[in-house]
N, C-alpha and C positions, 0 to 999 in steps of 0.2 A: 244304667247310669242315671244319676240324678240330673234333672234339667238344669242348665246353666244359663244365666243371663249375661248379656253384654251391656253393662250400664252406660247410660248416656253420660257425657262429661258433666262434672259437678256444676258447671255453669257454661254459658255460651262463650266465655272467655277462652275455653279450650280450643275453639275454632278461630279465635281472633289473633291478629298479629300482636306480639308483645308490646309494640309501640302504639297500639290503638289508644286513642284519647279517652279520658273520663272512665277509666276502669274503677270499679268499686273495690273496697278493701278485700272483700271475699274473692273477687276475681283475681286480684293481685296475689293473694295467698295461694289460690289454686294453681296459678301459673308457676309459682315458685315450687310448690309441692310436686307438680307434674314434671318439671324440669329435673328436679333432684331424683324423683322416682325412676324416670326413664334412664337417667345417667347411671343408676345403680344396677341396671340389668346387664347381664352378660349375653350379648347376641352372638350366636354361634352359627357357622356354616361349614360345608364340606361333609365328609363321612363321619357319622356319630354313632357309636354303639349305645343303644338304649340301656338304661340302668339294670335291667334284669338279665341281659345277655341273650335274650331270645331273638331279638331283631335289631336292625340298624336302619338309620335313615341317611340319605344323601341329599344334603340341602344345597340347592343352587344359589347363585348370587341374588336372585330376585325374591328370596325368602330368608328367614332366619329362624333359629331354634332357641327356645329357652329351656333351661333345666327344670326338673320337678320343683326345686325350691323357688326359682323365679316365677314359675307358673302358679304356684300356690299364692304368691304375693299378688300377681296380676288378678287372679280370679277373686280373691278375697278383698284385698285393699283397694284395687282400682275398679273392679267391676261389681263389687257388692254381693258376692256369693258367700255362703257359709264357709268358715274356715275349715281346714282339714281335708280339702280335696286331694285325693291321691292319684297322681298321674305319672306318666313317664316323660312328661314335658309337653311342649306346645310349639306350634309353627305359626308364623305370621308372614304376610307379604311384606317385603322390605320397604315398600313405600309408606307404611304406617308404623307408628309406635302404638303400643297397646292403649294409650289414652287419647289417641287422635279420633276426632269425629270421622266416621266412615271406616274405622278399623274393624277387622274380623280376624278370628284365630281358630286353630284346630288343636284341640287337646288329644293326647295319645294315652291310651290305657291298655292294660293287658289283663286278661282273665284266664287263669290256668285251671279251668274246670274239667279239662279232659278234651278228647277228640269229639267234635260235634258232627255227627252224621248228617249228611244233607239228603238222605234218601226220602225224607218226608217233605222236602221243600215244595213239592207240587200240591201238598195238602194245606198249605197255609191259608188261614182265614184272617185277612188283615182287618176286616171290619170288627170281628170279635176281639182281636188283639187290641185295636184302638179303644174299644169300650172298656176293656180291662185296665188299660193304661190310664184312661180318664179317671176311673174309679180309684186307682192307686194314687194318682196325683192329688185328687181331692182329699183322700184320706190322710195324706201327709201334711196338709195345710195347717191343721191346728198346731202341730209341733213347730212348723216354720214361723207362724205368726207369734206364738208364745216366745220364740227365740229372737223376735224382733225383725223378721224378714217378711217380704211381701208374699201373699198367697199366689199360687200358680194355677192357671186354668189351661188345660190342654185343649186347644181349639180343634185340632184335627191334623190330618196329614198335610204337609206343605207340598209334597210331591208323592206320586204313587209309589208305594214300597215295591221292591222286587229283589229277587235273588239271582245273581249272576253265577250260574253253575260252572262256567268255564274258568273263572278267576276265584271262585269260592268266596264271594263277597255278598253280604246282605245289606241292602240299602233301605233306610227309612228316614224320612224328614218330618219333623214335628213343628207345628206352629203353636207357640206358647204365648200366653198373656201373663205378665208379671204385674200384680197389683193393678194400679190405674194407669199404667204406661200407655201413651198414645200409640206407640209403635210396637207391634208384636215381635217376638223373638223367634229366630230360626235355630233349631238344633238339628243339623243334618248328620245322622249317625251312619257310619259304615263299619260293619264288622268283617274283618278279614280272618278267615278261618285258618288255623294252623294245626300242627300235629298234636299239641297238648292243650290248646285253648284258642283264644282269638284276640287279635288286636282290635281295639275300638278307636276309630278316628272320628271325632265329633266337631263338625264345623259350627261355630257359634257366630251368629250375625243377626242383623235386623232382617225382617221378612222381605223388605224391599230389595235386599241384596241377593235374593235367591238366584237370579240369572247370573250374577257375578260368581257365586259359589259354584254353580253348575259348570261355568266356563273353566274354573280352576280345579275342579274336583279331581279329574284324572291326573293332572300334573302333580297334585299333592299326594294322591294315592301311590303314584309311581316312585315317590321318594322313600317309601317304607318297604322293607322286605324282611321276611324271616331269615335268620341265619341257617346255615346248613345243619340239618338234623332236626329242625323245628318246622319244616314246611308241611303243608297238608298232605301232599302225596308221599310223605315219608312215614306216615302212620303204620305202626306194626301192631296188629291185634294181639299178638302173642305177649307183648311187653307193655303196651300203652293202655292207659285208662280211658274208658269211654265216658263222655259227659252224661249226666243224668237227664239231659234234655236234647232234643233235636232242633232243627231250624225253627 
């Protein structure tokens, strides 16, 4: 998945009370835009079937879900990522709107590349993987800059990667620097293996929010589950395709 940035508010007015004195015209315009933007989003809760029919999420009252269409708008219009991000939607803690200072979110994607065997999980070389990812990220920067976006530097692991063989989940957390931003960005990826592919849940936040993400990680992961017939333990080697790669 491409690294995603959580843009800072367009101005400090985003964190100010609307009645704060001496707002500039730019700040006033931003508040008006943010109010209209947030009001246009459809915040959903409860049991939601994800668009591809492979999985569902059960969203409690202290979170909300945005559709793929609303997610695309948040990522591109509010957070400054390239347009065209394809997701199954996004989760947010209910205490934040996507444009609030301190907000963080979790994108949901699905890759149907086939059943990923975890027999080689013990052979993973995370240092070699990190080096490959740094090179790939750097190689993509010319196209990003030419398209008008900030260059990205993959700083390193934000937390030690690991594979949970009991739940079939691969965890890795990247620390990223976008352009000249003072605060580095956290992309905490968790791949949940299924019968025909995997769900990718990516927590997007500021690096300083890593402890908060780790506190909420298991709660968020528990919201998503594969539908019957798509679970990892339902793989049938006689009928199902194997992925061309392992863990």
